[in-house]
Every structure is written in C-alpha cells, then in structure tokens.
VEXDREN-2710 file (C-alpha; in Angstrom, 1 decimal):
% VEXDREN-2710
k/r/px/py/pz
1/MET/54.6/-69.9/69.9
2/SER/51.7/-68.5/67.7
3/SER/48.8/-67.5/69.3
4/SER/46.8/-69.9/67.5
5/ASP/49.2/-72.8/68.8
6/THR/48.6/-71.9/72.4
7/ASP/45.2/-72.1/71.7
8/ASP/45.5/-75.5/70.3
9/ASP/46.6/-76.6/73.7
10/ILE/44.0/-75.2/75.8
11/PRO/40.8/-77.7/75.9
12/ASP/37.4/-76.8/76.8
13/GLY/36.2/-75.1/79.7
14/LYS/34.4/-78.5/80.7
15/VAL/37.4/-80.6/80.0
16/CYS/39.8/-77.9/82.1
17/GLN/36.8/-78.0/85.1
18/GLN/37.4/-81.9/85.3
19/LEU/41.3/-81.8/85.4
20/CYS/41.6/-79.2/88.1
21/GLU/38.9/-81.6/89.6
22/GLU/41.3/-84.5/88.9
23/PHE/44.4/-82.5/89.9
24/ALA/42.7/-81.1/92.7
25/ALA/41.2/-85.0/94.2
26/ILE/44.9/-86.4/93.7
27/THR/46.5/-83.4/95.5
28/GLN/44.1/-83.0/97.9
29/THR/44.4/-79.7/97.5
30/ASP/42.0/-77.4/95.3
31/THR/41.1/-75.8/91.7
32/ALA/43.0/-72.7/92.5
33/CYS/46.1/-74.5/92.8
34/ALA/45.4/-77.0/90.2
35/GLN/44.6/-74.0/87.8
36/PHE/48.2/-72.7/88.4
37/TYR/49.7/-76.1/87.5
38/LEU/48.2/-77.0/85.1
39/GLN/48.4/-73.8/82.8
40/ASP/51.9/-73.7/83.2
41/ARG/52.1/-76.9/81.9
42/SER/49.8/-77.1/78.7
43/TRP/46.6/-78.7/81.3
44/ASN/49.3/-82.5/81.1
45/LEU/47.0/-83.6/84.1
46/GLU/49.9/-86.0/84.9
47/ARG/53.0/-83.9/84.7
48/SER/51.4/-81.5/86.4
49/VAL/50.4/-84.0/89.4
50/ASN/53.9/-85.3/89.3
51/ASP/56.0/-81.6/88.9
52/PHE/53.6/-80.9/92.3
53/PHE/54.5/-83.9/94.7
54/GLU/58.1/-83.4/93.4
55/ASP/58.1/-79.7/94.8
56/ARG/56.5/-80.7/97.9
57/LYS/59.2/-83.6/97.8
58/ASN/62.2/-81.5/97.8
59/LYS/61.0/-78.2/99.8
60/GLY/58.6/-79.8/102.3
61/ALA/55.3/-78.0/102.6
62/VAL/54.0/-79.2/106.0
63/ARG/50.0/-79.3/107.1
64/VAL/49.1/-77.2/109.8
65/SER/45.9/-78.5/110.9
66/GLY/44.7/-78.1/114.4
67/ASP/41.1/-78.8/116.2
68/ASP/40.9/-75.7/117.9
69/ASN/39.1/-72.3/116.2
70/ARG/41.3/-71.4/114.0
71/ALA/40.9/-71.8/110.2
72/ASP/43.7/-74.6/108.8
73/VAL/46.9/-73.1/107.4
74/VAL/49.5/-74.2/105.8
75/LEU/53.1/-73.6/106.8
76/VAL/56.2/-73.4/104.5
77/VAL/59.5/-73.3/105.0
78/ASP/61.8/-70.3/104.6
79/GLY/63.6/-70.6/101.0
80/SER/61.1/-72.2/99.2
81/ARG/61.1/-71.4/95.4
82/PRO/58.1/-69.8/94.1
83/SER/55.9/-72.5/92.5
84/LEU/56.0/-73.8/96.1
85/ALA/53.7/-71.9/97.2
86/ALA/51.4/-73.5/95.2
87/ALA/52.5/-76.6/95.9
88/ALA/51.9/-75.7/99.4
89/THR/47.8/-75.5/99.5
90/ALA/46.4/-78.8/101.4
91/ILE/43.6/-77.2/102.8
92/PHE/40.4/-77.1/101.1
93/ALA/36.9/-76.8/101.0
94/GLU/35.5/-80.0/102.7
95/ALA/38.6/-80.9/105.3
96/ALA/37.9/-77.0/106.2
97/THR/34.4/-77.8/107.5
98/SER/35.6/-81.2/108.3
99/ASN/37.5/-82.6/112.1
100/ARG/40.3/-85.2/111.4
101/SER/37.6/-88.3/111.4
102/GLY/35.7/-87.1/108.9
103/THR/32.4/-85.9/111.0
104/ARG/31.1/-82.4/110.7
105/VAL/31.7/-80.6/113.8
106/SER/29.0/-77.6/112.9
107/SER/26.2/-77.1/115.2
108/ALA/23.8/-76.9/112.4
109/THR/21.4/-79.9/111.6
110/ALA/20.5/-82.1/109.1
111/ASP/18.3/-79.4/107.7
112/GLN/20.6/-76.3/107.5
113/PRO/23.7/-75.8/105.6
114/SER/26.6/-75.9/107.5
115/THR/28.5/-73.4/105.4
116/LEU/28.2/-70.0/104.3
117/LYS/29.6/-69.4/100.5
118/LEU/30.4/-66.6/99.5
119/ILE/32.1/-65.2/95.9
120/SER/33.0/-61.6/95.7
121/TRP/33.6/-60.7/91.9
122/ASN/33.9/-57.9/89.9
123/THR/32.5/-58.5/86.7
124/ASP/34.1/-56.0/84.4
125/GLY/30.9/-55.3/82.7
126/ILE/32.1/-51.7/82.1
127/ASP/34.0/-53.7/78.7
128/ASP/31.1/-54.8/76.6
129/LYS/33.2/-57.5/74.4
130/ASN/31.5/-61.0/75.2
131/LEU/29.3/-59.3/78.0
132/VAL/26.7/-62.0/77.8
133/LEU/29.2/-64.5/77.4
134/ARG/31.0/-63.6/80.5
135/ALA/27.9/-62.6/82.2
136/LYS/26.5/-66.3/81.9
137/ALA/30.0/-67.7/82.9
138/VAL/29.4/-65.9/86.1
139/CYS/25.4/-67.5/86.4
140/SER/26.9/-70.9/85.6
141/THR/29.6/-70.5/88.6
142/ILE/27.3/-69.3/91.1
143/GLU/24.9/-71.8/90.2
144/SER/27.0/-75.2/90.2
145/ALA/29.4/-73.9/93.6
146/GLY/26.0/-73.4/95.5
147/ILE/27.0/-70.1/96.7
148/ASP/24.6/-68.2/99.6
149/VAL/25.5/-64.8/98.5
150/ALA/26.9/-63.0/95.8
151/PHE/29.0/-59.2/96.0
152/LEU/29.1/-58.4/92.7
153/GLN/30.5/-55.1/91.2
154/GLU/30.7/-53.5/88.1
155/VAL/27.5/-54.7/86.8
156/VAL/25.9/-52.6/84.4
157/PRO/21.7/-53.1/83.3
158/ALA/22.4/-55.5/80.3
159/SER/24.5/-58.1/83.0
160/ALA/21.7/-57.4/85.2
161/ASP/19.0/-58.6/83.1
162/ILE/21.3/-61.5/82.9
163/PHE/21.6/-62.5/86.1
164/LYS/17.9/-61.8/87.0
165/THR/16.4/-63.8/84.3
166/LEU/19.2/-66.5/85.2
167/LEU/19.4/-66.9/88.5
168/PRO/16.3/-66.8/89.7
169/GLY/16.8/-68.6/92.5
170/TYR/18.1/-65.4/94.2
171/LYS/16.8/-62.5/96.0
172/ARG/18.6/-58.8/94.3
173/ILE/19.5/-56.5/95.8
174/VAL/20.8/-53.0/93.1
175/GLY/23.4/-50.5/95.0
176/ASN/22.1/-48.5/91.9
177/THR/20.5/-48.4/88.4
178/ILE/22.7/-46.6/85.9
179/GLU/26.2/-46.7/84.5
180/TYR/27.5/-49.4/86.0
181/PHE/26.9/-50.7/90.1
182/THR/26.6/-53.7/92.8
183/VAL/24.7/-56.4/93.2
184/THR/24.1/-58.5/96.0
185/LEU/22.5/-61.7/95.5
186/LEU/21.0/-63.8/98.3
187/ARG/20.4/-67.6/98.0
188/LYS/16.5/-67.7/99.0
189/ALA/17.0/-71.1/99.9
190/THR/19.5/-70.4/102.4
191/ILE/19.7/-66.9/103.3
192/ASP/16.8/-65.3/105.2
193/TYR/16.4/-61.8/104.2
194/GLU/15.7/-59.1/106.7
195/SER/16.5/-55.6/105.3
196/HIS/18.6/-53.2/103.6
197/VAL/19.7/-49.8/103.2
198/ILE/22.0/-48.5/100.3
199/TYR/24.7/-45.5/102.1
200/PRO/26.0/-43.3/99.2
201/PHE/29.4/-42.3/100.0
202/SER/29.6/-38.1/100.9
203/ASN/33.4/-38.0/99.2
204/THR/32.3/-40.0/95.3
205/ALA/33.2/-38.9/92.1
206/MET/32.0/-42.2/91.0
207/GLY/28.7/-42.7/92.1
208/ARG/30.1/-44.9/94.9
209/ASN/28.6/-46.7/97.7
210/VAL/27.7/-49.5/100.1
211/THR/25.0/-51.9/100.8
212/TYR/24.3/-53.0/103.9
213/ILE/22.1/-56.1/104.5
214/LYS/20.6/-57.8/107.5
215/ALA/19.7/-61.6/107.3
216/SER/20.7/-64.7/109.0
217/PHE/22.0/-67.9/108.1
218/GLY/21.8/-71.3/109.9
219/GLY/19.7/-69.5/112.2
220/PHE/22.7/-66.9/112.9
221/PRO/22.0/-63.4/112.0
222/ILE/24.4/-61.9/109.8
223/THR/25.7/-58.4/107.8
224/LEU/26.5/-58.3/104.5
225/MET/28.6/-55.5/103.3
226/ASN/29.1/-55.4/99.4
227/THR/31.1/-52.2/98.2
228/HIS/33.2/-50.8/95.0
229/LEU/35.5/-48.6/96.8
230/GLU/37.0/-45.2/94.5
231/SER/39.6/-46.0/92.1
232/THR/42.9/-45.7/90.9
233/ALA/45.9/-44.1/93.0
234/ASP/44.7/-40.5/92.1
235/PHE/41.8/-41.1/94.3
236/ALA/43.5/-42.8/97.3
237/GLU/42.5/-40.5/99.6
238/GLN/38.9/-40.6/98.8
239/ARG/39.0/-44.9/98.9
240/THR/41.0/-44.6/102.6
241/VAL/38.1/-42.7/104.2
242/GLN/35.5/-45.0/102.3
243/PHE/37.2/-47.7/103.9
244/TYR/37.8/-46.4/107.1
245/LYS/34.3/-45.8/107.3
246/CYS/33.0/-49.5/106.4
247/LEU/35.1/-50.7/109.2
248/LYS/33.6/-48.2/111.7
249/LYS/30.6/-50.1/110.3
250/CYS/31.8/-53.3/111.1
251/ILE/33.1/-53.2/114.0
252/LYS/29.3/-50.9/115.3
253/GLU/27.2/-54.0/114.6
254/PRO/25.7/-55.7/117.7
255/ASP/27.5/-58.6/119.0
256/GLU/25.5/-60.9/118.0
257/ARG/25.8/-60.7/114.3
258/THR/28.6/-61.7/112.2
259/VAL/29.8/-59.0/109.7
260/ILE/30.9/-60.2/106.5
261/PHE/32.7/-57.3/104.3
262/GLY/34.3/-57.1/101.2
263/GLY/34.0/-56.5/97.2
264/ASP/36.3/-54.2/94.5
265/LEU/37.6/-52.6/97.4
266/ASN/41.2/-50.7/95.2
267/LEU/43.1/-51.2/98.1
268/ARG/47.1/-51.1/98.3
269/ASP/48.5/-52.4/101.6
270/SER/49.7/-49.3/102.2
271/GLU/46.5/-47.9/102.6
272/VAL/45.4/-50.2/105.5
273/GLU/48.8/-49.0/107.6
274/ASP/47.7/-45.2/106.6
275/ILE/44.5/-46.2/108.9
276/GLY/46.7/-47.7/111.6
277/GLY/45.4/-51.4/110.2
278/LEU/42.7/-53.3/111.1
279/PRO/40.4/-52.4/114.0
280/GLN/40.2/-55.2/116.9
281/GLY/38.0/-58.0/116.1
282/VAL/38.0/-57.7/111.8
283/LYS/40.1/-60.5/110.0
284/ASP/41.0/-60.3/106.3
285/VAL/39.6/-63.5/105.3
286/TRP/42.8/-64.5/103.3
287/GLU/45.3/-64.4/105.7
288/SER/42.9/-66.1/108.0
289/CYS/43.3/-69.3/105.6
290/GLY/46.8/-69.1/105.3
291/GLN/47.9/-66.1/102.8
292/ARG/48.4/-68.5/100.3
293/LYS/50.3/-67.0/97.5
294/GLU/48.6/-68.7/94.4
295/VAL/45.2/-67.0/95.0
296/ARG/46.6/-63.1/96.5
297/TYR/46.7/-61.5/93.9
298/THR/42.7/-60.8/92.4
299/TRP/43.6/-58.7/89.1
300/ASP/46.7/-60.5/88.1
301/MET/47.9/-58.9/84.5
302/THR/50.6/-61.8/84.1
303/ARG/48.4/-64.0/84.3
304/ASN/44.4/-62.5/82.8
305/ASP/44.5/-61.3/79.6
306/ASN/41.7/-59.8/79.1
307/VAL/42.7/-56.3/79.7
308/THR/45.2/-55.3/76.9
309/TRP/48.2/-53.9/78.8
310/ASN/51.2/-52.1/76.4
311/GLY/53.4/-51.7/79.3
312/ARG/56.5/-53.9/79.7
313/PHE/55.6/-54.0/83.8
314/LYS/52.5/-56.2/83.9
315/PRO/50.7/-55.3/87.7
316/ARG/49.3/-57.6/90.0
317/CYS/47.2/-56.1/92.9
318/ARG/44.9/-57.8/95.2
319/PHE/42.3/-55.0/94.7
320/ASP/39.5/-57.7/96.1
321/ARG/39.3/-58.3/99.2
322/VAL/37.1/-59.7/102.1
323/TYR/36.8/-59.6/106.0
324/ILE/35.0/-60.7/108.8
325/ARG/34.2/-59.4/112.2
326/ALA/33.2/-61.9/114.1
327/ALA/30.0/-62.6/116.2
328/LYS/30.4/-62.3/120.6
329/PRO/30.2/-65.6/120.9
330/PRO/31.7/-66.6/117.0
331/THR/29.0/-68.5/115.5
332/MET/30.7/-68.8/112.1
333/LYS/34.5/-69.0/111.1
334/PRO/36.9/-68.7/107.8
335/ALA/37.2/-71.9/106.3
336/PHE/38.2/-71.3/103.1
337/PHE/39.6/-69.3/100.5
338/GLY/40.1/-69.6/97.2
339/MET/39.3/-68.0/93.4
340/VAL/36.6/-69.0/90.6
341/GLY/37.0/-67.3/87.1
342/LEU/40.2/-69.1/86.2
343/GLU/39.1/-70.8/82.9
344/ARG/38.8/-69.4/79.6
345/LEU/35.7/-69.3/78.2
346/LYS/35.3/-70.5/74.1
347/PRO/35.2/-69.6/71.3
348/HIS/36.5/-66.1/72.5
349/ARG/39.5/-67.4/74.5
350/CYS/38.5/-64.9/77.0
351/PHE/38.1/-64.9/81.1
352/PRO/34.5/-64.5/82.9
353/SER/36.1/-61.0/84.0
354/ASP/39.5/-59.0/84.2
355/HIS/39.4/-59.7/87.8
356/TRP/39.7/-63.4/89.5
357/GLY/36.2/-63.9/92.3
358/LEU/36.7/-64.8/95.2
359/LEU/35.3/-67.9/96.6
360/CYS/34.9/-67.9/100.6
361/HIS/34.0/-70.5/102.9
362/PHE/33.0/-69.9/106.3
363/LYS/31.8/-72.8/108.5
364/LEU/29.2/-72.5/111.0
365/LEU/30.6/-73.4/115.2
END
C-alpha cells in the first residue's frame, strides 16, 4: 500500500475523535483502546467493535471493580493473545469516579470538582517541524479534556508563547527560558496555587531541573513535581541519582499533602530496580490503574512515526511516568490512566509529539 493510500484511509481529526468516542461508548472502554483497534482496521468502526467483542468472547477479559479504595483493574487470563490487552480495558474515566449505583462517592461538594485531571506530556519542541500546528494541538487537548494540571516537557520559547496565548485560563510556571525546558500549567478555576521552587540538578549535563509546587485542589493540599530527567543510555547513572532525589523529596513531604510526581523521566525498569524499587507509599499510577498494555509505551516507534528511525528494530519505551504518594489519611487515589495525542494532525499527517501524553485522573475520597 502506498503512503497516499494510507493517508486516504485516515479521516480528519474531528472524525477520528468521534469514532473513538463512539467505540468507547459501545464497548465501555476508553479512547486509548479505541485508537488501538481503529488504527489497525482503517478506522472501520463496525469491524473494530466486532473484533473487540470477539476478542473478549474468545479469551475472556474480566473486570474486577471493588468497592474498596483500590483503583479498578482488569484481570486477563493467562495465554491470551496480544490483542486482548486492548480488549481488556473495561475501566474508563466516568466509571472510575462512580460507584456501582452510578452516584459519586467523593467527599467533594457540588461546588467542588471530584476528580483531578492531569496530563504529563513531552511536547517535542526541539523538533521545529510543524511546531505551531503541534503546539496548538496540545492546547486543544488540554482545553477539551478539562485538564487541571499539565506537566509539559521539551517546551521551547516559541511553543511557550503559544501556550500562554491559547491557554489564558491557566497559571504558567516555567522551568527555564533558554533552549528547551519544562512548563507546568495550573487551571486557575480549580487549582489554588501557593508557591513554587525550581531545583536544578547538581549533576546535570543537560540543564535539567525539577519544578516543585505547593497548591490545593478541592480544599486538599497537594504537592506537584514536574521534571525531565537526563536523557539517553549514556547518562543512566546521572538519571538514576536524579530520580532517587525526587523520590526522597516525595516521601519527606508532610503527611497531609498528596504528592504527584511525573514527567519525561527517561527511565528504564532496571534503573528503578537499581535503587531498590519505589519507596514505601509511592505508587506508579500506570500500575495502580491496571497496567494496561495498550497504554504502556509512551515513546513507541512502532506506532508513532514523527521521528524517522532507520534501524530494523523500532524501540518502544515507557519513558514518561507519573507517581503518587498519598496523604495520610488518603484524600485522593488514582482512578484512570490513559493516553492523549493519538490522532494525526492534518494536513501534515503528524502526531502532536513523538511521545504520547499521559492522562491521569485522581478521584477525591
């Protein structure tokens, strides 16, 4: 099939989004699962839905939805074929924030939000190709999803100006002003900002730092930490030290504060193991929400072709991660983990970034 034939098979962004939402509604999943099926079936909704239910019928994905404080998870029987990973995605945002009767179980009042919505996204501002189009798509995603907190990495001055212009309802905290840097966005209507500090890493060779923010959401104190750790395999030692320091900061926060720490951490699982794993009380949000395989790899060269890769082997990595250290007693819990930035942008057929963005929901208790 020629590239032009492939392009003709892809509807425009609005139609893609509508198809994803219809698939998610019919199957009671989410748009990440929808994207997984629809992309591989030339955006044919009927075929995608039929294949989804056939996968479930043949291999049995079972939802496990408890009434306790654990996030909803999905049980997949051993021996299931790879496509079942996408089929087994019975958690979705609305269900994750409701009990079995459909009523909210949060302590938030009618005037307060019940779910904190957070995005962490490496926006690839270093690549100036289609930068304006891609930065506008990031803004559109943030606005349409009603995001409360956005952890952005690889922002450049040009894209930072676009975020400032198109997202006036957000407070911006910029990690730097030269080359590329992080930007944290706080929705003014829902996040009460208190203070922030930017801590440079003493061992960085790439100008990396961590933005540390004190704020509150729904009346509960939160600490937010947005960072971009050292890149590439050659800097694994420096990156591991940076990661360890961030984790120490998480666990030292006062008990009454929920801590959310994330960004493009460039981590390999072996590096987490090298420090003895996560400290007690710190949870990986992807793991807490069921470890769904279709939302595991955040830099996935097998599905995202923004960057040309000439090697025969195309890497898939979980570089971007989000962690939570709950308050004591807990005031919120991970309820949903998905991805954004999965739709191609016309007319250039690119994605908003070479990284998928992480979409996390935290339900107030």
